[in-house]
N, C-alpha and C positions, 0 to 999 in steps of 0.2 A: 432262747431261740425257738423252742417248740411252740411257745405261746405266739410268737411272731408268725411262725409258719402255719400252725394248725388252727389257731383261733382267729387271728387277724387275716392271715393269708397273703401278707405282703412279702414274706421271705426276705426281709431287709437286713437281717443280721447273719453274721458268720463268725467263725473262729479264725482269727489271724495270728500268725506266729506259731511257734512250736515249743513244747515243753513248758518250762517256767515262763517263757515269753508269750505264751498263748493268751489271748484275751478276746472277749466278745467285741465286735466292732461292726460298723455298717459295711455292707458289701463293697469290696475293692478299697476299703479303708478311707472312704470319703468322710467328710465331716457330716455330722448328723443333719445339719441344715441342708446340705446338698445331696444327701442320700435318698434312698427310697423309703426311709422311715417316715411314717405318718403320725408319730407321736400319739398313738392310741392309748399307751400305758399298759398294754397287755403284759409286757415283760416286767413292769413294776409290780403288777398284781400277782404275777406268778413267782416272783423271786422269793425263795424260802428263807433267805437270811437277812432281808431288809438292806442288803447291799445296794439295791436299787430302791430309791424312795423319793418322794416329792421334796423339793427344796423348801416347800412351805413348812414341813415338819421341823427343819433346822431353824427356820426363822421364828416359828410360833410355838414349837414344842408339841407334845402329844395332846390329842384331843381329850376332852373331859366327858363328852357325851355325843351321841349321834342321832339323827332323825332321817327316816326313809322318806324320800320325795321323788319327784319326776322331773327329768331334764326339760328345759324350756327352749330347746333349739329345734331340731327337725321333727318330722312326723313319725319317727320311730318310737319316741316316748320312752327312753331308757330310764330304768329305775336306779337311783343312786342313794348311797348313805352319806349324808352331809355330816362330816365330823367337825364338831364345834368345840371351841374353848370360850366359854361364856357366850357372847354374841358374835365372836369372831370365827369365821369359817377357816378351818385348818386345811381341809382337802375334801374332794369329792371322790368317793370310792364306789365303783359300780357294784350294784346289788346282785349277788349271785342268785337270789330268788326272784329277780326281775323277770317277768314273763315275756317281755319284749326283747330284752338284751342278754339275759342269762349270764350276767357278770362281765359283759364286755362293754367297751365304751369307745368314744372317739376323742380327738384332740379338743373339740369344742366343749362337749359335755363334761369332760374330766378336768380340763385345765383352763378353759376360757371363762372363768367366773369372776375375774377381778372387776368387771364392769359394775357389779352389784354394790361395790363400795368405792367406786371411782370418784375422784374429786369433782368431776363434771356433774355429778348428781345434783339435781335441784330438789331441795326438801322443804321449801317454803312456798305457799301459794303466792301468785303475783297477778296483778292486773295493770292495764293501761288503756287509754282511750283510743289511740291510733298506733299502728305498727311503727310509726316514726318516733313515738314517745319512749322515754326510758321506762323500764319495768318498775313497779312499786310493790315491795313485799307487803302482804297483808295477812290477816288471820284467815283461818278456814271459813269462819262465818261470813266475813266480809267478801271473800272471793266467791263463795257459793251464792250469797245474796245478790252480788253484782251480776253474776252469770244468769241467775233466774230472772232478775229484773230486765236484763237485756233481751232474753228470749221472749218474755211476756210483751215487752215493747214492740219487738219485731212482729210477733204474731198479731198484736192489736192493729199495727199499721199495715201489714202486708198480707195477713190471712193466716189461717191455721197451718197451711202447708209450707210456710216460708222458713221453717226450721227443721232440722233432722240430726242424725248421728251416724257415725261410722264406727263399727266395732273392729276388734283386732283378734287375729288368730294366735297372738302371743299371750292373750289373757285367758283366765280360767273360764270354764263353762258357767260358773256361778256369776262371774263379773259380766260376761256377755249377756247372760239371761236378764240381769237387772237393767242393763242399758236398753235392750230392745223393749223391755216392759215399760221403762220410763218413757220411751218415745211413743209407744202405743197408748199408754194410759195417761201420761202427763202432758206430752205435746199434743196428743189427740189425733195423730196421723200415723202412717206406716212408712215414714221416710227414714228407714234404717237399712243400712247396707254394711257389707263386711269386706275385708281385704280378699276374701275368697272370690269375690267378683273378678279380681284380676289374676286369679291363678286356677282355681278348680271348679268354678261354677258350671262349666260344660260337663264335668263329671256328674254333678247332681242331675242335670237335665237329661243327659244321654242314658245314664243307667236307670233313672226313674222311668223313662219312656220304654225301655226294652225289658228289663228284668224286675222293675218295680221298687227298687230301693237304691238310693243315691249314695252308695258306699261300697267299699271293697268287700270281696266275698270270703276272704280267707284270713288265717293267722299268718304271721311271718314264718312260723315254724313249718307251715305247710310246704314251703319251698324244698324242704328236705325229702319230700315224696315226689318232687317233680322230675320228669324225664327230659322234657324240653322246656327251656326258659326263654321267653321272648321279652326283650327289653326295648321299648319303643319310646323315643323322646325323653329319656331319663338318663341320669348320670349317677347311679347309686353310690359309687365309690367316693364321690365328692359331696353329693346331696344327702345321702342316707347311709353313711359309711358302716354303721354297725350291722344293718341288714345286708349290705353288700358283702361283708365278711362272711355272713351265714350263706349267702348265695354262692360265694366262691368256694366254700367248703363243699357244697353240693355239686358244683361243677367239677371239682377235683375228684369227686367220687364217681364221675362218669356222666352226669347230665349234660345235655347238648345245649348250645347257646346260639340264639339268633339276636342280633342287634340291628335295630333300624334307627339310624341317626346320621345327620349330615356331617358329623364330626367324628374323628377317631377317639372316642372316650376310652378311658383306661381299660374297661372290661373287654374291649375288642381283643386285646392281647396283654396278658400279665403273666408272671411266672406260673407255669403249669396250667394255664388256661388260654384258650384261643377260641374265638367265636367261629362256629361252623359257617355262619353267613353274617357279613356286615353289609347291610342294605344301605348304602351311602346315598340316600335320596336328597334331592334339592329341597331346601326349606319351602314350605307351603304346599307340598304335594303329598301329604300324608294320606288323604282320602283316595287319591289315585293309586297309591301303593296298597292300601287295605282292600280296595276293590279288585286289584289284580291278584292279590293273594286269594281272595274269595273266589275269583274266577277259576283258578286252578283247582281249588277244592271241589267246586261244583262240577266243572267240566270233566274232571278226571275221576268222578265217582267216589270222592273221599269224604262225603257228608256222612255223619253218624245218623243214619236214617231212623234207627229205632229210638234214639234219644229225642230227635226232633218230633217224631210221631207221638211220643208219649208226653213230652214236656212243653211243646211249643205250639203256638197258633199256626195251623197249617196254611190257612189262607194267606197270611202275611209272609210265611216262609216261601210259598210257591211264587208269589210276586217277586220276592227278593231273589230267588233262584233264577228266574227268567232274566231279571235285571243284570245280575253279575255275570251271567253266562254270555251276555252280548259280547261280540268280538271287540267292541270299543273298550271293554274293560280288561282285555287280555294283557298279560305282561308285555307282549310284543307291541301292542298298541300304546301302552302306558310308558314304555321305556323312554320315548322321546320327551315325556313330561317329567317323570321322576328322575331320570338319569341312571336308574338301576338296571343292569343287564337282565333281560328276560329270563335267562337260564338260572340266575341267582334267585329271582323271585319264585320261579317254579320249584327250585330245590328247597327253599325255605318253607314254602307252603306245604310241600309233601312231608317234610320233616315234622312240622307242627301237627299236621293232621294224622300222621301214622306213627309217630315216635313214642306213643304212650301218654302219660300225663303231661298235658301242656298248660303252662301258666304264663299269663301275660302281665307284665309290670310296665306301667307307663307313668310319665310325669308331665311337666309343663310344656315339653316339646310336642305333646299331643293337644293340650287344652288351649294354649295361648296362640290360637290361630283363628282366622275368620271362619274356618270350618271346624273349630274345636269340638263343638257338640256333635257334628256329623261324624267326626273321627271316633269319638267315644262310642257312638252308636255302631259304627263299623267294627270296632273291637268286640263289642257285645255280640253282634251278629256272628262274627267269626268263632267266638267261644261257644255259642249255642250250636252252631252248625256242626262243630266237631265234638260236641258233648263234653267240653272241657269246663263244666260248671257243676258245683254241687257235691264235691268230694275233696278229700285231701290231695294236694299236689297239683291242682289245676287253678282255674279262676281268673277273675278280672280284678287287678290289684292296682289302684291309683296310689302312687307314692306321694303322699301329701307333703308340701314343702315346708310348712311351719308346724310347730308343736301342737297347735289346736285348731288347724283348719277344719278337720272333721267336726270337732265340737262346736266351733262358732257357727257352722251351718246347721248342726242339730238343734242349736238353741234358738233358732228363729231370727237369724240376723238378716235374712233376705226380705226385701220390702213386700213380697207377695206371700210370705209364709210365716205362720206361727211356729213355735217350737214343735219339732216332730214332723216338719215338712207338710203341714196342713194349710191349704190355701185360705187366705183371709176372707174369701167370698163364701167359704163353707160355713153355713149358718149353724150347723151342729157344733163344729169345733169352736167357732167364735162365741157361741153361747156358753160353752164350758169355760173359756177364759174370762168372759164377762162376769160369770158367777163367782169365780175365784178372785178376780181383780176388782170387782164391784164398781165397774165403770163401763159405759157403752164404748165399743170399739168400731173403728172404721172397717168397712168391707171393701175399700178401694185400695189396690196396691199402691205403695208409695214410690218415691224416686230412687232409681239406681244411682250409683256414684257418678257415672257420666252425665246423667240427667240433672243431678245436683249442680254440677259445674255449669252446664248450659243454662239452667234456671238462674244461677247466680249472675252470670253475665247478662242475662235478660232482666235483672233487677227483681226477680220473683222469689229467690231462695237466698236468704241473707244471714241465717244463723246456723252454725254447725258445731256439734260436739264430737271431737275426734278422740277416741279412747284407745290409746296405745298403738296408733298406726301413723305411718309417715308418708302420707299420700304425695307430698311435694317431691319426694325422691323415688317412691316405688311405682307411681302411676305413669302412664305413657304421656308423651307430649308435655313435658314439664312446664313449658312456657304457658300453655293453655291452663294447666292446673293452678299455677301461681297467679295467673290473671284472675281466675275464679275466686281464689282465696282472698286476693286483694280487694275484690269487689264486695266481699261480705262485711257486714256491720258488726258481727260478733262471732269470732272463732274461739272455741274453748278447746284446749289441748290438755289431755292428761297423759303424762309420760315421765320417763326417768330423766331425760336430758332435753336441752333446747335443740330438738331435732329440726330438720328443714321445714316441717310444717309449723312447728311452734314459732318459727321466725315470722310467721304471718298471723300469729294469734293475738287475741286481746285479753284472754284469761288463761293462765297456766296453773293447772292443778298437779301437784307432784304425784307421780305414780309409785308403784312398788315393784321390786324385782321378784322373781319367782320364789326366792328364798324368804320373802316376807309375806307370802300368801298361804292361805288355807283354802283348798278347793280341789278341782279335778281338771285334768286334760284328757282329751280323747284322741288317740293316735290314728294312724292310717289303717290299722286293722280293727277299728271300732273299739279299741280297748280303753276303757275308762280307768284312769289311774289316779291315785291320790297325790296331791301337791300339798305338802305340809310345811307349816311355818317354822323356820329355824331361827329367825331373828325378827324383832318387832319392826313394823314399817318405819322407815327413817323419817317420814313426814308426820308420823303420829296417827295417820288415818289410812286405812286400807282402801283399795280402789272401789270395791262394791259399796263400801260405806260412804265414800264421797259421792257416788252416783245416787245412793239413797238420800243423802242430804240434799242434793239438787232436786230430786223428785219431790221431796217434802217442801222445799222452798218454792217449787212451782205450784204447790197446792194439791199434789197427789200424795197421800200418806203411804209410806213404806216403813215397816218396823221390824225388819229382820234383826235377830240377835246374833246370828252366826251364819257362816256359809253352809253349814249342815242344814239349816232351816231352808235355805234357798234350794238346795238339792232335793229336799223333801217336797217342795212345791213343784219342782221340775218333774219329779217322779209321779206326782199326782196327775199332772197335766199332759205328760208325754208317754204314749203307750209303750214305746221301745225302752223307756227308762223306769217303768213301773216298779221294778224290783231293785233299783239302785238306791243305796244309802251309804253314808259315811261309815256306819257300823259294819256293813257288809264288806266294804273296801278294806277296812282295817283288819277284818277277819281273813279275807282270802287274797288280798293284795291288789287285784284288779279284776275287771269283768268286761266282757265284750257284749255290747248291745246287739240285738234285742235281749234285754234282761227283764223278765216279767213272770207271771204265774206259770206260763207254759215253759219258760226257760229260766228258772230261778238262779242258775249259776252262769247264765249268759249263753251266747251262741258263737262258738269259734268259727264254724263254717256255715255259711248261709245257702239257701236255695237247695237243700239236700233232696227233699222229696218233690217239691214244686217251687216255682218262683214266687216271690212275694206278691206279684201281681196276678198269679195264677198261671196262665200260659205265657211263656216267653214270646215277646213280639219282635218280629223282624221289621226293620224300616229301611227304605231305599236310601242309599248314600251317594247321590249324584255328585261327582267331582265338579266343583265350581272354582275356577282359578281366582286367586286373591286379586283385589283391585290394585295392590301394590306391585307395579311392574318395573322391571329393569329397562333402561333405554341408554342412549348414548351419553346422557348427562349423569345418570345414576346406574352404572353397569354392574355393580356388585350387590349381593344380598347379605345383609347383616343379620345374624342371629345372636341370642344372648343366653347366658347360663350362670352357674355358680362355681365356686371353687371350694375345696375342702376346708381351708383354714378360716374362711369368712362366712358370714350368715346374713342372707337377705340384704337389707340396706346397710348392714355393718354397724349399726348403732351400738350393739353390744360387743362384737368381736374386735372392732377397731380400737376399743378401749382395753385391749388385753395384749399380751405378747404375741398373739397370733399374727399381728401385723408385720412381724419379722419375716413371715413367709410371703405375705401379699400386701405390700404397703401402698399399692396403687392398682387400679384396674388397667389391664394391658389389652392390646388389640391384636388378635391373631390374624395373620394374612398369609396366604400360600406363597411359596417362593416365586412362582410364575407371575402372580399378580403384583408382588412386591418388585420384582425385576422390571416389569413394565413401567412402574412408577418411580424407579430409582430409589426405592425404600430399602434400607438395611436394618438389620436387627438393632433395636434400641432407639431408632429414629422417632421423633415426634411426627405424628401424622394428623392431618385434619380430616374428619369424617363429616360429610355433608349429606343430608337427606332432604326430603320435601318439607320436613318440619323444622329443621334447624341444623346446627353444626356444633361440633366439639372437637377437642384435641386429646389424643391418647398416645401412649408410647407403643410402638410396634413390636410385635414378636413374630418373626418370620418362621413358619412351621408348616409341615405337611399334615398336621392334625386336621386342618381344614382343607377342603377341596378347592380347586380353582373356581373362582366366581363367588365363593362364600367367605365371609369374614365373621369374626366372633369377638365378643367381649363380655365381661362380667359387669355388675352394677352395684358393687359394694361400697363405693366411695362417692360421696355427694358431689364433689367438684369434677368428677369424671364426666358427668352429664350424659350418661348413656341414654337416659330417657328424654333428653332434649331432642334426640334424633328419632326416637320411635314415634309412630303415627297414631292417629285416632281410629284406625281400622280395628274392627272388633268382631267377635263371634256373632253370627246371625241370630242365635237364640238367647244368649246371655249377656252380651256386651263384654265378655272377657277380651281384653286387648290382644291384638296380634303382635306381641313382643318379638316373636320369632322370625318375622319377615319384614325387613325394612330395606328398601333400595337406597344405596349410598354410592358416593364417589369418595376416593381416598387420594390425598396428595401430601407430599412432604411439606412440613411447615417448621417454623422456628419460634413460634410464640403461641400462647393460649388463644382460644377462640374469643370472640367478642362477648358471647354469653358467659364464658368462664370469668372474664375480667369483670363484667358487670355483677355477676353473682358473688364473686369473691369480695368485691367492695360492699355489696349489700350484707353479706354474711358477717364480715368483719364489723360493720356498723351495728348489727344486731347483737354481736358479742359484747360490744362496748356498752350498749343499752342494758344488757344483762348485768355487766360488771357494775354499772352505776347503782342498780338495785341492790346488789350484794354489798357494795361499799356502804351504801346508806343504811343497810341492815346492821352492819358491823358497828357503825357509828352509834346507831340507836341502842344497841346492846351495851356498848361502852358507857353511854350516858346513864 
């Protein structure tokens, strides 16, 4: 019970009964599935008698050995001890020496690991000429040779820029590095992009422009020194639960909380915690809110003048001060736009500016907007103006959604940047890479993911290597994405399963789970942690090795013998990684970049004496309403998010028992809006937008405000991204997932898209089964 109360902070357990009848049970004697228990396993870890233990111990027996590795789910980057019996995993035990999690865990990292050995895993390479053909299992050499031949053919016919690749934040730093190197050195262009394009690219742009480094400023532990915690557009208890537990501990100690979110997330009110302010803004009005907060701080004399004078560019600050002080940016003027009462905005601004150490934590509710970059800049402006940067307990903290979002960006996955965020037009940086890679490199930025789709439909981009990413489910306007994939002549997918993107592929290369990898992940606090192999790749070939084979087949030699060699090259070429090596990670566990001669043990807190760019720069953040408008036809605003038990597109967690909690995506609607439409809890409802329509099951709840509806996107046949639009951030093309105008009606059958896609998907599964059956026949012979 103390573990549940003090470490997890859920307070889900109690003692029921008296005397010999007393027992630990969920509160009010609910079943565990219906209780407040979040299955983090803290009680199991704390139990001194092994009375509480994992069922896998009964099924498999005690482990024979263990290996320390890093979780492959969210951006917290928890350290685990994988306990093994031969090559069978017995259980995952949170590592008490883990610098990010300190022995705590969540339901995904601790228990949702069955996907790694699931029967859906594809372990043999496959090829086919058209997506309507059956798959054919082939050798690795044939699959790689076929892919290379197709890419060469396409480039010979359509030009050097007609092919490219997409990297994944689920993959290791070393794997991502090798993919972007292959694109630049073997394809001969910069057409490489990453899934961070659709989640945190505005973080990179906004923080680079203001403070000079596109990453969070603190450690997670820094929150324990915070007096005021501001959570904007994030849902830590569902998306980053281990950090949320630490945050809740600090809040129970007396820190104050401000939440800015259109929806009533759990943090707004939990046992022993209640937000001082819940700024329940309308989706799409983030910048209006941040400007009104800044207006109060400037107009009421709450600026930390000595900090600004010493640390910031005064000319840019003075322009910003004049801008936010204008009456049009006041809480009273913005109230009609944001829907947040002016008195609440003024109270929250005063609390943040005067309450002591103020830390801002934000997520995709900040970045996935048409003004995502503007909002990140606005957050940085606010932190600098109040002096809340450069020490423990403060800072600007993006909560990265996937395990290696930070790392995939660090490794040069964007089409305009080499590893270490150096622009491809920088002749000095380019010369350094050319000398190491021994090949001329292009100085022209390549195509972003949305540009790849457009160029495909125009007949100009026809070959794509998708490494560990499921763009057909995760990217906006699904029908546009699948049309672009259908137009391509060679799509190569490397993954664990026949995901939604692989159903449009011509070559399938089996991927590896994190348990089969040797490399590193970089979490949201810039912490580089070791990922260590606990079982051999089930396909026989590791992911970076497969990419290396493809590069060699394309005519560009790569000859790494280990992932440690790849990290050594990364360290040579990337200033913030100069001091990183596998040897150092094995010795000290993990390290936060920058790690170099000036900081050989890493940098927990950034911008202590000065900003990376020198003087902090303020930029004006004019509020520009989104193009996505409600009207009589589409009167509601849809926003999206995640749930604790599932992860991203669900490819991993849907293949575990976590689906018992969340077997389908549900659609949240306020009782007022539901009543107007005759919708009752559990009804099927059709959701139509300007992009398409789908059908989901309704949950009537006051978690959402009138005029706002909400859903998750973990299940492919829900079609959440069928209805999201092509609107995107002005600076980075990050999609505006959080603002879609929709109409909702009661229905009794799936949408037309769902029927068509179910038929297509079932057919693709049959084509896969034919390949599997043929392979079994061949083995029998």
